[in-house]
PDB file of N, CA, C and O in Angstrom:
ATOM      1  N   UNK A   1     -21.734 135.196 110.645  1.00  0.00           N
ATOM      2  CA  UNK A   1     -22.802 136.070 110.240  1.00  0.00           C
ATOM      3  C   UNK A   1     -23.759 134.964 108.946  1.00  0.00           C
ATOM      4  O   UNK A   1     -24.952 134.666 108.986  1.00  0.00           O
ATOM      5  N   UNK A   2     -22.890 134.628 108.071  1.00  0.00           N
ATOM      6  CA  UNK A   2     -23.287 133.749 106.902  1.00  0.00           C
ATOM      7  C   UNK A   2     -24.333 132.919 107.321  1.00  0.00           C
ATOM      8  O   UNK A   2     -25.349 132.920 106.626  1.00  0.00           O
ATOM      9  N   UNK A   3     -24.283 132.107 108.465  1.00  0.00           N
ATOM     10  CA  UNK A   3     -25.062 131.089 109.063  1.00  0.00           C
ATOM     11  C   UNK A   3     -26.250 131.508 109.047  1.00  0.00           C
ATOM     12  O   UNK A   3     -27.143 130.754 108.663  1.00  0.00           O
ATOM     13  N   UNK A   4     -26.548 132.919 109.497  1.00  0.00           N
ATOM     14  CA  UNK A   4     -27.609 133.590 109.814  1.00  0.00           C
ATOM     15  C   UNK A   4     -28.747 133.923 108.963  1.00  0.00           C
ATOM     16  O   UNK A   4     -29.962 133.867 109.152  1.00  0.00           O
ATOM     17  N   UNK A   5     -27.763 134.414 107.615  1.00  0.00           N
ATOM     18  CA  UNK A   5     -28.766 134.346 106.139  1.00  0.00           C
ATOM     19  C   UNK A   5     -28.762 132.959 105.627  1.00  0.00           C
ATOM     20  O   UNK A   5     -29.753 132.655 104.964  1.00  0.00           O
ATOM     21  N   UNK A   6     -27.935 132.135 105.781  1.00  0.00           N
ATOM     22  CA  UNK A   6     -28.465 130.614 105.242  1.00  0.00           C
ATOM     23  C   UNK A   6     -29.669 130.374 105.768  1.00  0.00           C
ATOM     24  O   UNK A   6     -30.700 130.203 105.117  1.00  0.00           O
ATOM     25  N   UNK A   7     -29.529 130.352 107.324  1.00  0.00           N
ATOM     26  CA  UNK A   7     -30.886 130.211 107.884  1.00  0.00           C
ATOM     27  C   UNK A   7     -32.309 130.635 107.752  1.00  0.00           C
ATOM     28  O   UNK A   7     -33.277 129.886 107.891  1.00  0.00           O
ATOM     29  N   UNK A   8     -32.354 132.174 107.410  1.00  0.00           N
ATOM     30  CA  UNK A   8     -33.155 132.883 106.841  1.00  0.00           C
ATOM     31  C   UNK A   8     -33.627 132.140 105.341  1.00  0.00           C
ATOM     32  O   UNK A   8     -34.790 131.781 105.157  1.00  0.00           O
ATOM     33  N   UNK A   9     -32.805 132.012 104.561  1.00  0.00           N
ATOM     34  CA  UNK A   9     -33.195 131.245 103.034  1.00  0.00           C
ATOM     35  C   UNK A   9     -33.942 129.690 103.325  1.00  0.00           C
ATOM     36  O   UNK A   9     -34.816 129.072 102.717  1.00  0.00           O
ATOM     37  N   UNK A  10     -33.249 129.435 104.396  1.00  0.00           N
ATOM     38  CA  UNK A  10     -34.168 127.922 104.636  1.00  0.00           C
ATOM     39  C   UNK A  10     -35.167 128.117 105.299  1.00  0.00           C
ATOM     40  O   UNK A  10     -36.153 127.416 105.071  1.00  0.00           O
ATOM     41  N   UNK A  11     -35.207 128.986 106.178  1.00  0.00           N
ATOM     42  CA  UNK A  11     -36.920 129.299 107.372  1.00  0.00           C
ATOM     43  C   UNK A  11     -37.974 129.525 105.629  1.00  0.00           C
ATOM     44  O   UNK A  11     -38.898 128.852 105.171  1.00  0.00           O
ATOM     45  N   UNK A  12     -37.146 130.964 105.010  1.00  0.00           N
ATOM     46  CA  UNK A  12     -37.848 131.101 104.065  1.00  0.00           C
ATOM     47  C   UNK A  12     -38.664 129.951 102.679  1.00  0.00           C
ATOM     48  O   UNK A  12     -39.527 130.194 101.836  1.00  0.00           O
ATOM     49  N   UNK A  13     -37.949 128.813 102.979  1.00  0.00           N
ATOM     50  CA  UNK A  13     -38.364 127.389 102.036  1.00  0.00           C
ATOM     51  C   UNK A  13     -39.418 126.732 102.092  1.00  0.00           C
ATOM     52  O   UNK A  13     -40.299 126.244 101.383  1.00  0.00           O
ATOM     53  N   UNK A  14     -38.830 126.947 103.974  1.00  0.00           N
ATOM     54  CA  UNK A  14     -39.896 125.672 105.000  1.00  0.00           C
ATOM     55  C   UNK A  14     -41.666 126.502 104.743  1.00  0.00           C
ATOM     56  O   UNK A  14     -42.773 125.971 104.646  1.00  0.00           O
ATOM     57  N   UNK A  15     -41.336 127.662 104.710  1.00  0.00           N
ATOM     58  CA  UNK A  15     -42.509 128.386 105.025  1.00  0.00           C
ATOM     59  C   UNK A  15     -43.352 129.222 103.859  1.00  0.00           C
ATOM     60  O   UNK A  15     -44.363 129.919 103.957  1.00  0.00           O
ATOM     61  N   UNK A  16     -42.570 128.889 102.776  1.00  0.00           N
ATOM     62  CA  UNK A  16     -43.097 129.303 100.997  1.00  0.00           C
ATOM     63  C   UNK A  16     -44.488 129.594 100.977  1.00  0.00           C
ATOM     64  O   UNK A  16     -44.991 130.689 100.727  1.00  0.00           O
ATOM     65  N   UNK A  17     -45.309 128.107 101.372  1.00  0.00           N
ATOM     66  CA  UNK A  17     -47.098 128.222 101.383  1.00  0.00           C
ATOM     67  C   UNK A  17     -47.814 129.419 101.765  1.00  0.00           C
ATOM     68  O   UNK A  17     -48.730 129.990 101.173  1.00  0.00           O
ATOM     69  N   UNK A  18     -46.903 129.866 103.503  1.00  0.00           N
ATOM     70  CA  UNK A  18     -47.549 130.610 103.930  1.00  0.00           C
ATOM     71  C   UNK A  18     -47.051 131.990 103.833  1.00  0.00           C
ATOM     72  O   UNK A  18     -47.355 132.913 104.588  1.00  0.00           O
ATOM     73  N   UNK A  19     -46.137 132.043 102.677  1.00  0.00           N
ATOM     74  CA  UNK A  19     -45.479 133.446 102.243  1.00  0.00           C
ATOM     75  C   UNK A  19     -46.409 133.978 101.122  1.00  0.00           C
ATOM     76  O   UNK A  19     -46.693 135.152 100.887  1.00  0.00           O
ATOM     77  N   UNK A  20     -46.914 132.605 100.336  1.00  0.00           N
ATOM     78  CA  UNK A  20     -47.668 132.680  99.023  1.00  0.00           C
ATOM     79  C   UNK A  20     -49.150 133.410  99.482  1.00  0.00           C
ATOM     80  O   UNK A  20     -49.756 134.224  98.786  1.00  0.00           O
ATOM     81  N   UNK A  21     -49.540 132.959 100.708  1.00  0.00           N
ATOM     82  CA  UNK A  21     -50.861 133.498 100.949  1.00  0.00           C
ATOM     83  C   UNK A  21     -50.570 135.328 101.167  1.00  0.00           C
ATOM     84  O   UNK A  21     -51.423 136.095 101.614  1.00  0.00           O
ATOM     85  N   UNK A  22     -49.808 135.549 100.929  1.00  0.00           N
ATOM     86  CA  UNK A  22     -49.718 137.347 100.856  1.00  0.00           C
ATOM     87  C   UNK A  22     -49.072 137.613  99.407  1.00  0.00           C
ATOM     88  O   UNK A  22     -49.649 138.441  98.701  1.00  0.00           O
ATOM     89  N   UNK A  23     -48.027 137.036  98.951  1.00  0.00           N
ATOM     90  CA  UNK A  23     -47.304 137.467  97.778  1.00  0.00           C
ATOM     91  C   UNK A  23     -47.316 136.376  97.190  1.00  0.00           C
ATOM     92  O   UNK A  23     -47.605 135.393  97.872  1.00  0.00           O
ATOM     93  N   UNK A  24     -46.999 136.180  95.693  1.00  0.00           N
ATOM     94  CA  UNK A  24     -46.962 135.123  94.626  1.00  0.00           C
ATOM     95  C   UNK A  24     -45.546 134.665  94.767  1.00  0.00           C
ATOM     96  O   UNK A  24     -45.454 133.534  94.291  1.00  0.00           O
ATOM     97  N   UNK A  25     -44.591 135.031  95.160  1.00  0.00           N
ATOM     98  CA  UNK A  25     -43.093 134.312  94.863  1.00  0.00           C
ATOM     99  C   UNK A  25     -43.233 133.136  93.925  1.00  0.00           C
ATOM    100  O   UNK A  25     -43.349 131.982  94.338  1.00  0.00           O
ATOM    101  N   UNK A  26     -43.221 133.442  92.755  1.00  0.00           N
ATOM    102  CA  UNK A  26     -43.224 132.909  91.372  1.00  0.00           C
ATOM    103  C   UNK A  26     -41.895 132.316  91.355  1.00  0.00           C
ATOM    104  O   UNK A  26     -41.862 131.152  90.956  1.00  0.00           O
ATOM    105  N   UNK A  27     -40.956 132.771  91.646  1.00  0.00           N
ATOM    106  CA  UNK A  27     -39.749 132.083  91.603  1.00  0.00           C
ATOM    107  C   UNK A  27     -39.070 131.795  92.959  1.00  0.00           C
ATOM    108  O   UNK A  27     -37.895 132.115  93.133  1.00  0.00           O
ATOM    109  N   UNK A  28     -39.772 131.216  93.886  1.00  0.00           N
ATOM    110  CA  UNK A  28     -39.310 130.809  95.192  1.00  0.00           C
ATOM    111  C   UNK A  28     -39.249 132.007  95.937  1.00  0.00           C
ATOM    112  O   UNK A  28     -39.718 133.070  95.527  1.00  0.00           O
ATOM    113  N   UNK A  29     -38.523 131.817  97.327  1.00  0.00           N
ATOM    114  CA  UNK A  29     -37.916 132.965  98.165  1.00  0.00           C
ATOM    115  C   UNK A  29     -36.637 133.305  98.010  1.00  0.00           C
ATOM    116  O   UNK A  29     -35.885 132.450  97.542  1.00  0.00           O
ATOM    117  N   UNK A  30     -36.143 134.518  98.337  1.00  0.00           N
ATOM    118  CA  UNK A  30     -34.932 135.101  97.626  1.00  0.00           C
ATOM    119  C   UNK A  30     -33.718 133.989  98.748  1.00  0.00           C
ATOM    120  O   UNK A  30     -33.926 133.477  99.848  1.00  0.00           O
ATOM    121  N   UNK A  31     -32.570 133.969  97.915  1.00  0.00           N
ATOM    122  CA  UNK A  31     -31.359 132.927  98.268  1.00  0.00           C
ATOM    123  C   UNK A  31     -30.752 133.881  99.425  1.00  0.00           C
ATOM    124  O   UNK A  31     -30.771 135.090  99.657  1.00  0.00           O
ATOM    125  N   UNK A  32     -30.262 132.850  99.969  1.00  0.00           N
ATOM    126  CA  UNK A  32     -29.203 133.445 101.496  1.00  0.00           C
ATOM    127  C   UNK A  32     -27.908 134.014 100.647  1.00  0.00           C
ATOM    128  O   UNK A  32     -27.090 134.390 101.486  1.00  0.00           O
ATOM    129  N   UNK A  33     -27.562 134.158  99.745  1.00  0.00           N
ATOM    130  CA  UNK A  33     -26.977 135.079  98.952  1.00  0.00           C
ATOM    131  C   UNK A  33     -27.450 136.603  98.787  1.00  0.00           C
ATOM    132  O   UNK A  33     -26.931 137.672  99.110  1.00  0.00           O
ATOM    133  N   UNK A  34     -28.607 136.270  98.172  1.00  0.00           N
ATOM    134  CA  UNK A  34     -29.505 137.895  98.231  1.00  0.00           C
ATOM    135  C   UNK A  34     -29.819 138.425  99.377  1.00  0.00           C
ATOM    136  O   UNK A  34     -29.584 139.631  99.453  1.00  0.00           O
ATOM    137  N   UNK A  35     -30.423 137.761 100.602  1.00  0.00           N
ATOM    138  CA  UNK A  35     -29.967 138.127 101.759  1.00  0.00           C
ATOM    139  C   UNK A  35     -28.963 138.566 102.301  1.00  0.00           C
ATOM    140  O   UNK A  35     -29.128 139.331 103.251  1.00  0.00           O
ATOM    141  N   UNK A  36     -27.960 138.312 101.983  1.00  0.00           N
ATOM    142  CA  UNK A  36     -26.778 138.595 102.371  1.00  0.00           C
ATOM    143  C   UNK A  36     -26.421 139.968 101.885  1.00  0.00           C
ATOM    144  O   UNK A  36     -26.086 140.800 102.728  1.00  0.00           O
ATOM    145  N   UNK A  37     -26.455 140.283 100.670  1.00  0.00           N
ATOM    146  CA  UNK A  37     -26.249 141.268  99.771  1.00  0.00           C
ATOM    147  C   UNK A  37     -27.434 142.269 100.387  1.00  0.00           C
ATOM    148  O   UNK A  37     -27.035 143.358 100.799  1.00  0.00           O
ATOM    149  N   UNK A  38     -28.518 142.051 100.459  1.00  0.00           N
ATOM    150  CA  UNK A  38     -29.306 143.064 101.070  1.00  0.00           C
ATOM    151  C   UNK A  38     -28.761 143.785 102.067  1.00  0.00           C
ATOM    152  O   UNK A  38     -28.379 144.943 101.897  1.00  0.00           O
ATOM    153  N   UNK A  39     -28.677 143.115 103.261  1.00  0.00           N
ATOM    154  CA  UNK A  39     -28.780 143.635 104.253  1.00  0.00           C
ATOM    155  C   UNK A  39     -26.840 144.340 104.461  1.00  0.00           C
ATOM    156  O   UNK A  39     -26.356 145.124 105.278  1.00  0.00           O
ATOM    157  N   UNK A  40     -26.355 143.731 103.523  1.00  0.00           N
ATOM    158  CA  UNK A  40     -25.246 144.365 103.610  1.00  0.00           C
ATOM    159  C   UNK A  40     -24.653 145.897 103.050  1.00  0.00           C
ATOM    160  O   UNK A  40     -23.659 146.574 103.314  1.00  0.00           O
ATOM    161  N   UNK A  41     -26.000 146.068 102.002  1.00  0.00           N
ATOM    162  CA  UNK A  41     -26.340 147.315 101.348  1.00  0.00           C
ATOM    163  C   UNK A  41     -26.966 148.112 102.177  1.00  0.00           C
ATOM    164  O   UNK A  41     -26.846 149.285 101.823  1.00  0.00           O
ATOM    165  N   UNK A  42     -27.726 147.939 103.353  1.00  0.00           N
ATOM    166  CA  UNK A  42     -28.411 148.900 104.155  1.00  0.00           C
ATOM    167  C   UNK A  42     -27.550 149.584 105.206  1.00  0.00           C
ATOM    168  O   UNK A  42     -26.567 149.162 105.815  1.00  0.00           O
ATOM    169  N   UNK A  43     -28.135 150.666 105.252  1.00  0.00           N
ATOM    170  CA  UNK A  43     -27.769 151.717 106.135  1.00  0.00           C
ATOM    171  C   UNK A  43     -28.047 151.356 107.701  1.00  0.00           C
ATOM    172  O   UNK A  43     -29.181 151.571 108.128  1.00  0.00           O
ATOM    173  N   UNK A  44     -27.265 150.930 108.389  1.00  0.00           N
ATOM    174  CA  UNK A  44     -27.952 150.242 109.997  1.00  0.00           C
ATOM    175  C   UNK A  44     -28.419 151.585 110.359  1.00  0.00           C
ATOM    176  O   UNK A  44     -29.596 151.454 110.696  1.00  0.00           O
ATOM    177  N   UNK A  45     -27.991 153.066 110.469  1.00  0.00           N
ATOM    178  CA  UNK A  45     -28.685 153.537 111.311  1.00  0.00           C
ATOM    179  C   UNK A  45     -30.165 154.214 110.721  1.00  0.00           C
ATOM    180  O   UNK A  45     -31.053 154.716 111.411  1.00  0.00           O
ATOM    181  N   UNK A  46     -30.134 154.046 109.038  1.00  0.00           N
ATOM    182  CA  UNK A  46     -31.243 154.498 108.841  1.00  0.00           C
ATOM    183  C   UNK A  46     -32.282 153.314 109.048  1.00  0.00           C
ATOM    184  O   UNK A  46     -33.508 153.360 109.151  1.00  0.00           O
ATOM    185  N   UNK A  47     -31.460 152.308 109.075  1.00  0.00           N
ATOM    186  CA  UNK A  47     -32.449 151.105 109.096  1.00  0.00           C
ATOM    187  C   UNK A  47     -33.444 150.656 110.601  1.00  0.00           C
ATOM    188  O   UNK A  47     -34.554 150.130 110.684  1.00  0.00           O
ATOM    189  N   UNK A  48     -32.405 151.169 111.743  1.00  0.00           N
ATOM    190  CA  UNK A  48     -32.593 151.504 112.891  1.00  0.00           C
ATOM    191  C   UNK A  48     -33.534 152.432 113.207  1.00  0.00           C
ATOM    192  O   UNK A  48     -34.195 152.209 114.221  1.00  0.00           O
ATOM    193  N   UNK A  49     -33.787 153.574 112.485  1.00  0.00           N
ATOM    194  CA  UNK A  49     -34.356 154.800 113.041  1.00  0.00           C
ATOM    195  C   UNK A  49     -35.717 154.648 112.363  1.00  0.00           C
ATOM    196  O   UNK A  49     -36.678 155.235 112.861  1.00  0.00           O
ATOM    197  N   UNK A  50     -35.879 153.877 111.225  1.00  0.00           N
ATOM    198  CA  UNK A  50     -37.249 152.903 110.749  1.00  0.00           C
ATOM    199  C   UNK A  50     -37.850 152.441 111.612  1.00  0.00           C
ATOM    200  O   UNK A  50     -39.070 152.547 111.493  1.00  0.00           O
ATOM    201  N   UNK A  51     -37.460 151.907 112.546  1.00  0.00           N
ATOM    202  CA  UNK A  51     -38.149 150.971 113.507  1.00  0.00           C
ATOM    203  C   UNK A  51     -38.783 151.774 114.205  1.00  0.00           C
ATOM    204  O   UNK A  51     -39.490 151.368 115.127  1.00  0.00           O
TER     205      UNK A  51
END
């Protein structure tokens, strides 16, 4: 599972110029550790209900 979050961080770094069209991302994109913490805290039932 940790590889999935690592790939999200890598993808974000590769697409940073595109993301900055929408938000400034002054400190860059979140790290893979941030993605790991974020998704670990989500209530999966609530998340899927919101989709």
